[in-house]
Residue, then its C-alpha position, 0 to 999 in steps of 0.5 A: m473484432n472491436m479493437r480500440v487504442i489507448r493513446k493517453i492516460s489521464l495523469g490525475s486518474a493514474f495518481t488516484m489509482g496508484a495511491i489507492i492500490q498502494t495504500i490497500l497493499f500497505v494495509v494488507f501486508a501490514l496486517i499479514g506482518l502483524l499476523f506473522l508476528v503474533l504467530i511467532f510469539i505463539l510458536g516461540s512459547i513466549f506468548g505469556e511474556s508477550n501478554a505481560i509486555i502488551g499489558d505493560i504497554l497498555v498500563s504504562g500510558g500506552s506510549a508504545f502503542i501510540g508509537w506503533l499507531v503513529a508509525f502505521v498512520v505515517g505508513i498509510v500517508a507515505s503509501l498514498l503519496l508514493g503510490g500516487i507519484g508512482g502512478f503519475l510517473s507511470a502515466v507520463v512514461y506510458n503517454m510518451a511511449a504511446s506517442i511514439a508507438g501508437g498506444l496499447r490495443v485492447r478489445l472491448d466486448 
């Protein structure tokens, strides 16, 4: 068996991976939430009213749509930052634990 020990994780790569993974999860769950919202509109028999609301939003200058779009973009930026910080802190904790316990053993094929 070819066992290797991971003794240190690069802080920069952990930040990058954490940011990418968290942003992908944010986008996926935001789209799933939007899908459920549309299903609730359809199943709640208010889809006709929601069409009127959406029409009002788009006709009235789209300020509500722009607000939702800004919230989505802010969510993506927050996901990038918080995911990166989480990945960074996880790598710091792992590196400290690995210095005490010797690291994680993995088998490479």
